[in-house]
MITI-400052 format. One record per atom (N, C-alpha, C): z, x, y; residue in one letter. Coordinates in steps of 0.1 Angstrom, whole numbers, padded with zeros to 4 digits, always signed. Example, Ala and Ser with C-alpha at 12.3 -4.5 7.8 and 13.67 -1.06 7.14 Angstrom:
% MITI-400052
+0078+0132-0057a
+0078+0123-0045a
+0078+0132-0033a
+0071+0128-0022s
+0071+0137-0011s
+0079+0129+0000s
//
This chain:
% MITI-400052
-1511-1125-0916m
-1514-1131-0907m
-1526-1136-0911m
-1535-1148-0913p
-1552-1146-0913p
-1556-1149-0900p
-1564-1142-0902l
-1576-1146-0886l
-1581-1158-0883l
-1580-1161-0873v
-1585-1176-0871v
-1601-1176-0858v
-1601-1163-0854v
-1611-1157-0845v
-1612-1144-0845v
-1624-1141-0849r
-1628-1126-0848r
-1643-1125-0836r
-1641-1116-0827l
-1656-1117-0821l
-1659-1095-0820l
-1666-1097-0826e
-1671-1080-0826e
-1686-1080-0815e
-1684-1070-0807d
-1690-1062-0801d
-1700-1078-0792d
-1698-1086-0790v
-1701-1098-0783v
-1705-1097-0767v
-1719-1101-0765s
-1727-1101-0752s
-1730-1115-0749s
-1733-1121-0738v
-1735-1131-0731v
-1742-1127-0727v
-1757-1123-0722v
-1764-1127-0712v
-1774-1139-0700v
-1770-1144-0696r
-1776-1154-0687r
-1784-1149-0672r
-1800-1155-0675n
-1808-1154-0663n
-1808-1134-0661n
-1807-1129-0669g
-1805-1113-0671g
-1793-1111-0663g
-1783-1122-0664v
-1770-1113-0656v
-1760-1114-0669v
-1749-1103-0673s
-1744-1096-0682s
-1732-1106-0677s
-1725-1115-0685i
-1715-1123-0684i
-1704-1120-0689i
-1708-1116-0701l
-1696-1105-0712l
-1705-1094-0723l
-1700-1085-0719d
-1708-1070-0722d
-1694-1065-0736d
-1701-1066-0749e
-1695-1061-0759e
-1681-1063-0757e
-1675-1077-0761v
-1663-1075-0759v
-1660-1077-0773v
-1648-1071-0778s
-1644-1075-0792s
-1630-1080-0790s
-1623-1087-0799w
-1611-1096-0797w
-1610-1103-0812w
-1598-1104-0816q
-1593-1113-0825q
-1579-1122-0826q
-1577-1132-0830v
-1565-1139-0830v
-1560-1143-0842v
-1548-1142-0845q
-1542-1143-0856q
-1536-1157-0857q
-1535-1166-0865d
-1528-1181-0866d
-1518-1184-0858d
-1508-1174-0860a
-1496-1181-0856a
-1495-1170-0844a
-1508-1169-0832e
-1507-1161-0818e
-1507-1170-0809e
-1506-1167-0795r
-1503-1177-0785r
-1509-1164-0775r
-1524-1171-0775w
-1527-1164-0758w
-1532-1169-0748w
-1530-1160-0734v
-1530-1164-0721v
-1546-1155-0717v
-1552-1158-0713v
-1563-1149-0704v
-1567-1150-0696v
-1563-1136-0689l
-1565-1139-0673l
-1576-1131-0665l
-1578-1132-0657g
-1592-1122-0650g
-1597-1126-0635g
-1597-1122-0628a
-1606-1127-0617a
-1618-1137-0618a
-1622-1145-0607n
-1637-1155-0609n
-1642-1147-0611n
-1650-1153-0618g
-1665-1144-0623g
-1661-1136-0635g
-1649-1132-0641a
-1644-1118-0647a
-1654-1127-0664a
-1656-1133-0665g
-1662-1139-0679g
-1652-1147-0686g
-1644-1152-0684k
-1629-1158-0689k
-1636-1175-0698k
-1645-1183-0689t
-1646-1193-0697t
-1658-1193-0707t
-1667-1186-0705t
-1677-1180-0715t
-1671-1173-0726t
-1659-1167-0728l
-1656-1160-0737l
-1646-1172-0745l
-1640-1183-0739l
-1633-1196-0743l
-1647-1202-0750l
-1657-1204-0743q
-1666-1211-0752q
-1674-1206-0763q
-1675-1195-0762v
-1680-1185-0772v
-1670-1186-0786v
-1658-1183-0782a
-1650-1183-0791a
-1643-1199-0796a
-1646-1208-0787g
-1645-1222-0794g
-1655-1227-0805g
-1674-1221-0806a
-1680-1227-0809a
-1686-1236-0802a
-1686-1233-0787q
-1691-1245-0780q
-1706-1237-0774q
-1709-1221-0776t
-1719-1221-0772t
-1723-1204-0779t
-1733-1202-0784f
-1739-1188-0789f
-1734-1182-0779f
-1737-1163-0786p
-1736-1150-0779p
-1750-1149-0778p
-1749-1135-0769t
-1765-1132-0770t
-1770-1124-0781t
-1756-1111-0788s
-1757-1105-0794s
-1740-1104-0800s
-1743-1100-0809g
-1725-1095-0818g
-1725-1104-0831g
-1708-1108-0833k
-1705-1112-0844k
-1695-1121-0841k
-1693-1136-0839v
-1682-1143-0841v
-1680-1148-0857v
-1668-1150-0855d
-1663-1158-0871d
-1652-1166-0865d
-1656-1181-0862v
-1643-1188-0860v
-1637-1194-0875v
-1624-1194-0877l
-1617-1205-0889l
-1627-1197-0904l
-1629-1186-0902g
-1635-1181-0913g
-1649-1185-0917g
-1656-1189-0907v
-1673-1190-0906v
-1677-1185-0895v
-1688-1176-0898e
-1698-1169-0888e
-1707-1178-0880e
-1706-1178-0870l
-1712-1188-0856l
-1729-1185-0859l
-1733-1189-0861g
-1748-1190-0864g
-1750-1199-0879g
-1744-1196-0887d
-1743-1200-0902d
-1737-1215-0903d
-1727-1216-0892a
-1720-1228-0894a
-1726-1242-0893a
-1720-1250-0900d
-1722-1262-0897d
-1712-1269-0886d
-1718-1271-0873l
-1711-1274-0863l
-1706-1287-0861l
-1710-1296-0870f
-1706-1310-0868f
-1691-1311-0877f
-1690-1299-0891d
-1679-1298-0892d
-1670-1289-0891d
-1675-1277-0882l
-1668-1271-0872l
-1662-1277-0864l
-1665-1280-0854r
-1659-1285-0841r
-1647-1294-0840r
-1645-1301-0850p
-1633-1309-0853p
-1622-1307-0857p
-1625-1290-0862r
-1613-1287-0864r
-1606-1272-0853r
-1615-1277-0843i
-1612-1265-0832i
-1606-1280-0819i
-1594-1274-0810g
-1593-1284-0803g
-1595-1277-0788g
-1605-1287-0780f
-1605-1277-0771f
-1608-1285-0759f
-1605-1279-0746a
-1604-1288-0732a
-1606-1278-0722a
-1611-1287-0714s
-1624-1278-0703s
-1627-1287-0692s
-1628-1283-0677t
-1633-1289-0669t
-1647-1297-0673t
-1655-1289-0678a
-1671-1291-0682a
-1669-1301-0690a
-1661-1301-0701l
-1658-1316-0711l
-1657-1325-0706l
-1646-1324-0695a
-1640-1338-0688a
-1651-1344-0681a
-1662-1337-0676r
-1675-1342-0666r
-1677-1353-0678r
-1678-1348-0691r
-1689-1355-0701r
-1681-1365-0706r
-1670-1367-0704i
-1665-1380-0708i
-1663-1394-0698i
-1670-1406-0699p
-1674-1417-0690p
-1659-1420-0683p
-1666-1426-0673v
-1651-1427-0666v
-1646-1442-0667v
-1653-1448-0675t
-1652-1457-0679t
-1648-1463-0693t
-1644-1449-0699e
-1640-1448-0715e
-1628-1451-0711e
-1618-1461-0723k
-1605-1461-0726k
-1601-1450-0728k
-1584-1448-0721v
-1577-1433-0729v
-1578-1433-0744v
-1575-1441-0750l
-1571-1443-0766l
-1585-1438-0772l
-1597-1444-0766d
-1612-1440-0772d
-1616-1427-0768d
-1610-1419-0755v
-1610-1410-0750v
-1604-1397-0762v
-1595-1403-0767v
-1586-1394-0775v
-1592-1395-0792v
-1596-1410-0792l
-1602-1410-0807l
-1616-1404-0810l
-1625-1400-0797t
-1640-1395-0806t
-1636-1383-0804t
-1622-1373-0804a
-1624-1364-0809a
-1626-1356-0826a
-1625-1372-0835a
-1623-1373-0849a
-1639-1364-0850a
-1650-1373-0840y
-1666-1367-0845y
-1666-1358-0836y
-1660-1352-0824a
-1659-1337-0818a
-1672-1348-0810a
-1672-1364-0803v
-1677-1364-0792v
-1670-1370-0781v
-1678-1373-0770t
-1669-1377-0756t
-1672-1391-0754t
-1676-1404-0761g
-1680-1418-0759g
-1681-1422-0769g
-1678-1436-0768r
-1678-1443-0782r
-1696-1447-0781r
-1697-1446-0794w
-1712-1453-0795w
-1713-1460-0808w
-1717-1456-0817n
-1715-1465-0831n
-1706-1460-0846n
-1700-1450-0838e
-1691-1443-0850e
-1682-1455-0857e
-1677-1451-0867e
-1670-1459-0873e
-1654-1452-0875e
-1643-1455-0875y
-1630-1450-0871y
-1622-1455-0886y
-1615-1448-0891d
-1603-1453-0898d
-1593-1458-0892d
-1584-1466-0898d
-1571-1470-0891d
-1562-1459-0886d
-1561-1450-0898i
-1553-1438-0900i
-1555-1435-0885i
-1573-1432-0883d
-1577-1424-0867d
-1570-1430-0853d
-1569-1438-0860v
-1565-1451-0845v
-1545-1450-0844v
-1540-1447-0852r
-1525-1448-0857r
-1523-1432-0847r
-1530-1423-0857r
-1529-1408-0852r
-1533-1403-0833r
-1544-1411-0829a
-1548-1414-0818a
-1535-1419-0805a
-1531-1428-0815q
-1514-1435-0804q
-1510-1426-0806q
-1502-1424-0817r
-1493-1413-0820r
-1490-1403-0806r
-1506-1394-0810v
-1506-1384-0802v
-1504-1385-0788v
-1509-1397-0780l
-1505-1407-0770l
-1489-1405-0768l
-1485-1413-0771e
-1470-1411-0777e
-1465-1396-0771e
-1473-1393-0782e
-1458-1376-0779e
-1462-1365-0770e
-1474-1371-0758w
-1477-1367-0744w
-1476-1376-0734w
-1467-1383-0738g
-1462-1395-0722g
-1471-1402-0718g
-1478-1402-0731l
-1494-1413-0722l
-1493-1429-0731l
-1483-1430-0737g
-1487-1440-0740g
-1489-1454-0734g
-1484-1457-0722a
-1486-1467-0717a
-1500-1469-0707a
-1507-1457-0710f
-1521-1454-0703f
-1537-1461-0715f
-1532-1464-0727s
-1540-1465-0739s
-1551-1471-0735s
-1550-1483-0725d
-1564-1494-0720d
-1563-1492-0709d
-1560-1483-0705r
-1568-1479-0688r
-1576-1468-0689r
-1584-1469-0677t
-1597-1461-0685t
-1596-1446-0677t
-1607-1440-0681f
-1600-1425-0675f
-1601-1419-0662f
-1617-1431-0659g
-1613-1427-0645g
-1604-1433-0633g
-1596-1443-0638e
-1583-1443-0629e
-1573-1434-0628e
-1574-1423-0636l
-1562-1416-0638l
-1561-1405-0626l
-1549-1400-0627s
-1545-1390-0616s
-1551-1375-0623s
-1554-1367-0614d
-1558-1351-0620d
-1549-1351-0633d
-1532-1347-0629g
-1523-1346-0642g
-1528-1352-0655g
-1528-1367-0652e
-1532-1378-0664e
-1538-1373-0671e
-1552-1368-0661q
-1566-1366-0673q
-1562-1353-0677q
-1555-1341-0673k
-1551-1329-0680k
-1548-1331-0696k
-1537-1344-0690r
-1527-1346-0705r
-1536-1355-0714r
-1543-1365-0711v
-1553-1367-0719v
-1563-1360-0727v
-1567-1350-0718q
-1580-1341-0726q
-1572-1330-0736q
-1556-1326-0732i
-1548-1322-0742i
-1547-1326-0754i
-1543-1339-0751a
-1542-1353-0764a
-1552-1351-0771a
-1566-1352-0761r
-1576-1352-0773r
-1580-1342-0779r
-1578-1329-0777a
-1578-1315-0783a
-1565-1312-0789a
-1558-1323-0793v
-1548-1320-0808v
-1546-1331-0813v
-1556-1340-0812m
-1556-1353-0819m
-1559-1350-0838m
-1571-1340-0835t
-1576-1337-0852t
-1566-1328-0858t
-1552-1327-0855d
-1546-1313-0859d
-1553-1301-0857d
-1558-1295-0852p
-1569-1280-0851p
-1561-1271-0857p
-1570-1261-0862e
-1568-1249-0864e
-1565-1242-0854e
-1569-1241-0845i
-1570-1235-0834i
-1572-1242-0819i
-1567-1239-0811l
-1565-1249-0799l
-1571-1239-0783l
-1581-1247-0777f
-1588-1241-0766f
-1585-1247-0758f
-1575-1242-0743l
-1575-1246-0731l
-1582-1243-0720l
-1589-1245-0713d
-1594-1238-0699d
-1587-1246-0689d
-1582-1236-0679e
-1573-1237-0668e
-1566-1253-0668e
-1559-1254-0677p
-1552-1270-0678p
-1543-1271-0669p
-1538-1261-0659a
-1531-1265-0648a
-1538-1265-0636a
-1550-1262-0636a
-1562-1259-0621a
-1556-1273-0615a
-1558-1273-0605s
-1558-1283-0591s
-1546-1292-0593s
-1534-1292-0601l
-1525-1298-0601l
-1514-1297-0587l
-1507-1308-0584d
-1493-1304-0573d
-1483-1297-0584d
-1474-1290-0576l
-1463-1286-0583l
-1456-1290-0594l
-1453-1303-0591g
-1445-1311-0600g
-1454-1311-0614g
-1466-1318-0609a
-1478-1320-0621a
-1480-1309-0630a
-1477-1294-0621r
-1480-1283-0632r
-1471-1279-0637r
-1456-1281-0632e
-1446-1275-0640e
-1440-1283-0647e
-1443-1297-0650s
-1446-1309-0658s
-1454-1306-0671s
-1466-1302-0670l
-1475-1300-0680l
-1472-1288-0685l
-1465-1275-0679v
-1464-1261-0683v
-1456-1262-0692v
-1444-1265-0685r
-1430-1273-0694r
-1437-1278-0707r
-1444-1290-0710t
-1448-1296-0721t
-1456-1288-0733t
-1466-1276-0721l
-1474-1268-0733l
-1463-1258-0741l
-1450-1254-0733g
-1445-1244-0737g
-1439-1250-0751g
-1431-1263-0755g
-1429-1271-0758g
-1432-1270-0772g
-1445-1274-0768y
-1458-1273-0778y
-1458-1260-0786y
-1460-1252-0779a
-1465-1235-0782a
-1457-1233-0790a
-1441-1235-0788s
-1429-1231-0795s
-1428-1239-0809s
-1438-1246-0809s
-1433-1257-0824s
-1443-1249-0834s
-1434-1249-0849e
-1438-1240-0857e
-1451-1246-0865e
-1450-1262-0860d
-1465-1269-0865d
-1479-1272-0858d
-1475-1261-0846a
-1484-1261-0837a
-1495-1247-0843a
-1509-1251-0836p
-1517-1240-0844p
-1520-1228-0831p
-1528-1221-0837a
-1530-1204-0826a
-1534-1214-0814a
-1534-1208-0801i
-1536-1211-0792i
-1540-1202-0780i
-1549-1205-0773v
-1553-1197-0764v
-1561-1203-0752v
-1553-1200-0740v
-1552-1207-0724v
-1558-1198-0718v
-1567-1201-0709v
-1574-1195-0698v
-1563-1196-0683v
-1562-1196-0677t
-1555-1197-0664t
-1560-1181-0656t
-1562-1188-0639h
-1561-1176-0628h
-1545-1173-0624h
-1537-1179-0630h
-1526-1177-0622h
-1514-1173-0634h
-1504-1163-0633v
-1491-1162-0642v
-1483-1168-0644v
-1481-1177-0633e
-1472-1190-0633e
-1473-1196-0637e
-1490-1195-0648e
-1488-1211-0655e
-1493-1207-0668e
-1487-1196-0670i
-1483-1191-0686i
-1472-1200-0692i
-1473-1208-0699p
-1463-1211-0708p
-1454-1204-0716p
-1441-1209-0716t
-1429-1200-0725t
-1436-1198-0740t
-1433-1190-0748g
-1434-1190-0762g
-1443-1183-0764g
-1458-1179-0754f
-1470-1175-0754f
-1467-1159-0757f
-1475-1150-0770t
-1473-1140-0774t
-1482-1127-0770t
-1493-1134-0765h
-1504-1123-0759h
-1508-1126-0751h
-1515-1113-0744a
-1523-1117-0732a
-1538-1104-0734a
-1551-1115-0724l
-1567-1109-0726l
-1565-1109-0710l
-1567-1096-0711i
-1578-1097-0691i
-1586-1093-0694i
-1596-1101-0688l
-1609-1099-0686l
-1613-1090-0674l
-1623-1080-0672s
-1626-1074-0661s
-1642-1076-0661s
-1649-1083-0651d
-1665-1081-0651d
-1671-1080-0665d
-1666-1089-0673g
-1670-1092-0687g
-1664-1082-0695g
-1655-1072-0695t
-1654-1068-0705t
-1636-1067-0708t
-1633-1061-0719v
-1620-1064-0717v
-1612-1049-0711v
-1604-1060-0704h
-1594-1048-0696h
-1582-1042-0705h
-1575-1052-0712s
-1565-1050-0719s
-1559-1060-0726s
-1555-1059-0737a
-1554-1073-0749a
-1541-1061-0754a
-1530-1073-0757g
-1520-1070-0769g
-1510-1080-0763g
-1495-1075-0767p
-1486-1085-0769p
-1484-1086-0749p
-1479-1098-0749i
-1476-1103-0734i
-1471-1093-0723i
-1456-1095-0732g
-1450-1081-0721g
-1457-1064-0718g
-1464-1061-0728e
-1472-1052-0722e
-1485-1049-0715e
-1485-1064-0713v
-1503-1064-0709v
-1502-1072-0694v
-1491-1081-0690v
-1485-1093-0681v
-1472-1081-0674v
-1481-1072-0667t
-1469-1060-0661t
-1477-1058-0646t
-1469-1051-0639s
-1473-1046-0625s
-1483-1039-0628s
-1486-1028-0633e
-1493-1017-0632e
-1505-1022-0645e
-1502-1027-0651v
-1517-1034-0654v
-1522-1046-0646v
-1520-1054-0642l
-1525-1065-0630l
-1526-1055-0617l
-1520-1045-0618s
-1527-1046-0603s
-1540-1036-0605s
-1541-1029-0616e
-1554-1023-0620e
-1564-1030-0623e
-1562-1043-0628a
-1575-1054-0634a
-1580-1058-0619a
-1568-1064-0611f
-1573-1072-0600f
-1577-1064-0583f
-1572-1050-0583g
-1577-1039-0576g
-1566-1044-0561g
-1556-1046-0563l
-1547-1046-0556l
-1530-1048-0557l
-1523-1041-0553e
-1506-1034-0558e
-1502-1049-0559e
-1497-1055-0570l
-1491-1065-0576l
-1475-1060-0582l
-1466-1071-0576v
-1457-1070-0585v
-1452-1083-0596v
-1449-1080-0607v
-1451-1091-0615v
-1436-1089-0618v
-1431-1104-0618t
-1416-1106-0621t
-1415-1115-0635t
-1406-1116-0644e
-1401-1123-0655e
-1391-1131-0661e
-1386-1138-0657d
-1375-1147-0663d
-1377-1156-0669d
-1369-1155-0682s
-1371-1165-0693s
-1381-1168-0693s
-1393-1161-0700g
-1406-1165-0705g
-1415-1169-0695g
-1408-1171-0682r
-1421-1174-0672r
-1422-1163-0664r
-1434-1160-0658f
-1437-1150-0650f
-1443-1155-0637f
-1443-1142-0628s
-1447-1149-0612s
-1448-1132-0612s
-1463-1136-0596a
-1472-1122-0590a
-1468-1126-0578a
-1467-1114-0573r
-1472-1111-0556r
-1475-1101-0552r
-1480-1100-0538a
-1488-1087-0536a
-1477-1078-0532a
-1476-1066-0534a
-1464-1055-0531a
-1460-1055-0514a
//
């Protein structure tokens, strides 16, 4: 399986504070990864570096066969699906949902003077239908509920048929019904043979969709554990990583955790 992401001894330092410390990690094209860790562990920064959204302070990053620093980001970023709260904040609340998805073709977050082909428009419409958002095409992004906005962001992220998909806390702030609906949809997408490599950041093992194959646990900016999900998302590993005795259970590909 070809590599789609490789990090070698990557560190990120901001204002004298170490966010990531010599992180090495790689993702193959058929893998689906979940990234776990406590608040401040460096999960979002890892995603931003691996997704070519920001540069490391030191180390080497290869994304889709291109070394970050030598890459033409204008060409690279449309090949990467990326959704996060920070990205959502850049989407104008007055932007129509169809345009929110369509602008992924240029890796921008608002219509300006770009020109789109009919095939782009049809693709955006089809993706909205696939994610249950066809009826929202002409509504504005600001009108939508949190759950609807999350789904629009994911639809935007998959609009360009990306070679890798990064989702930063896609189920955060959702109520139980909206969370389960989204996690079920992501599980179905992850199980498709046509889906790209996927990396999802979450705080909660309950939000791991079915079909995910690997897990990475960050602790204080370093890799605590990484590998097949059944070997990493366990009571022993998570208890050590979070400093609290936890009981982790799995049922039909879904996980849950509670204090012992």
